[in-house]
N, C-alpha and C positions, 0 to 999 in steps of 0.2 A: 389371505383371499387374494383369489384370478383377479386380472385386470377387467374383466367385463362385468364383476360384482362392483369394483370398485368404482369403475366408471359411473355404474348406474348411480349405485351409492351419493359419488360426488352431487351428480345431477339431480338426482330427489333431493339434495339438500342445496341448492343451488336455488332450485323452482321454490322450493317450499321457505328459503330465505328472502327470494323478490316476490313472493305472494302474503306470505303471513306476516312478516316484517315489517312492513313499507306502508302502516296505518296510520303511524306518528311522526312527527316531523322531524324527532330526530334519526327514526329510522331513516327516513326519506334522503337524510344529508348522508348518512351510510350508502344506502344502496346509490344513491347518483356520484360517489365517491368511488366507489364497484365499477359503476360502467364507464366511469369518467378515464377511468385509468386502463380499464379493454379498452375505451374509443384511442384512447394513448398508444398503447402496447401494439395495438393493431395498426393505428400509422406509420409506426415507424419504420415500415417495411417498403412504405413508398416515398420517405424520404429524401433518400440520399439517389434517384430517378428523377423526381420533379426538382432539385436543386442541380442537377447535373440539366436539367433542359432550359430552366431559368437562368444560369450561368452561359450556358452556348447560345442563349439568345441573346446576349451582352454583347459579350465579345469571345469569338469562338474557340481560339484552342487555349488560353489562360481558363476561359467560363469554366472547360470541363472540369480543368483539375481544380480549381477554387470550389464549383459543386460538390466534385466527391467530399473533399473535405470538411465543406461544411453540410454537406449532406452525413457525415458520419457524424461528424458531432451533435447534429441536429438526431440525429434517431437514438446516438447512446444518451443525452439525456431527457429525450423523451422516453426512451426506455424506463430510465429509472427513477422519470418522474408519474409514469404510470405505476411500475412496484409499488412505489411506496403510496397512491393514489389508492391502492387496491387493498393492501395491508393496512392500509390505514381505516379502509372501510369496515374491513371485514374482521379487523379487531375486536369490537365488542362483539362479534358473534363468533367467537373463537371457543368460548367457553363449552357452546354447544356441539363443536364438532366431534368429541368424546360419544355422545348419542347419536351421530351417525356410522360411527365405527363397528 
């Protein structure tokens, strides 16, 4: 399967998941978990610069170092938490993945 066809299949699967499975309260919880996990994963990109700026505002030379360490820790924990949220939200729909392939 080519990359273009695979990406189209995944896109159609995600769109159908969001449109057709979000009518019940249980499905809304799962889709909410997926979107929360994606938001956490996207927010990990700005964790390090944000904590560096916060740290340099409080104490200039040492705030940068603590900002890098704290931002890296927040980025790693946010990525793990976001991945777990996506996995937990997508787990009930994994049985339908065979039909998308």
